N, C-alpha and C positions, 0 to 999 in steps of 0.2 A: 389035776387041781379041783376044788369043789367050785363051781360056778353060782354065781348069785343069779337067783331068778327074781325078776321084778313081776309086781302083780299088774295085770294089765289095767290101764286107765278107764275112766267111764266111757263107754261107748255112746258116739253121737247118733241119737235116735233120729231115724227119718222114716216118713211116712211118703210113700209115692201114691199116685191116683190108683193103681193095680191093688195095693193093698186097701186102700180107702173103700174100694169099690167091693173087694171082698169082705171086708167088715160089714158094710150095708146089707150084704147078701146074707150074712148070718142074722142081722136084726130084722130082715124083712118077714119072716112069718110072725113075730111078735107085733110088727107095726100093721101088717095086713090084719092081724087078729083085732087089733083097736080100731082098723078101719076108718081112718080119717077120711073126711069130705074134702077138706082142702090142706094145702101145705102151705104155712106161712114163714117165709124166708127172712131171717133177720139179717140185714147189713149184707154185705157182697160174699162173706164167707158161707151164710146160709143160703144164698143164691146157687152158689156152686154146688154146695150138698144136696138142694133141692132138685137141681138139674140131674145128679147121679141117682137120688133116689127115684126121681118121676119117670126115669127109664123102665122102672118096674111097677111103680104104680098108677100112673097116668092120671094125676089128679091135677086140678087147677092150683097155681102157685100164687097167691098174695105177697107182693115185696115190702117190706118196711125196713126203712132207712131210720135208725134213731141215733141221735149225736147228743151230745152235753153242750149247754149254752148257759152260761152263767152258772154254772156249777149244777144245774138241773138237766135231767134227760128231756128231750123235745122230739117229737115226728118230724124228721125232716122230708120223709117221703113215703106216701103209703096210702093205699085206697083200702079201706077196712068195712065198706058198705057191703051188704049183702052177705053177711056170714052169721046171720042170727039162726040159731036152732042147729049149727053144723058143728062138727068135731075137727078140730084143727091140730096139726102135728106143727110145732113150732120148731124151725131148725136153723141151727147156726153152727159157728165154727167151734167155740168154746163158752165156758161159764165165765164170764169176767168179772160179773158183778149181781150179787143177788138183787140190788135195787133196780138195776137195768131189766132182768127179768120181770119184777115186780110192776115197774112202769110197763111194759109190753103186755103183760096179763091184765092189767088193768084197762088198758086201751082196748084190748079184745073182749073182755067182760061188758065193757059199756055198750058192745056192738051186739050184746045179748047172744054170744057165743054159748055153745051146749058145754062144751069140755077144751081144755088143752092139754097135750102132752108135749114134752119136749125132748129132743134129739140134738145133740152136739157131737162133734167129730173128737174133741179131746177132753179129758177130765172126768171128774165124777160129780153128782150130786143132782142128777136129773134121771128121768125115766129111762131113757135110752143113749147110751154112749158107745161111738165106734171103737174108741180107744181109751178105757178108763185107766190103764196102766201107764199112761204118757202124761207127763204134766203139761198144764196150760200154756206153758212157753216153749212147747214143741213146734217148730214150723210146720204149718200145712203144705201140701204139695204145691199150690199157687201162691205161695209167699216167698220173698227173698230169703235167701238162707245166708 
């Protein structure tokens, strides 16, 4: 008799550190061509990404921890002095909110930074994305699944 074939359900997308490292290596020539002077890690995800990226670039890493208080973004931790005239690669896990990016870029511009380029692990909408085909709600390798 004929058998009914079910279509497979959606696959769970998983990213491991090896795949993330491979995607960073693909973007590396573009990033090297832009030649950032400093990496600015945004929140914990950005710090992990910067660590992976810095294995190849060997640049200073500045850490910014930004959070929301009373509905507005505020700098919780960060040292932005000494960035005047430098090119910064802003590194984060995902593009969660345009207003967050605007806040961070405004803080960097106040320090007279020369230019800012953005790198994220997941999603679209920035200069460099490791996994533009994955949605922003895909868990990163260091997040609970």
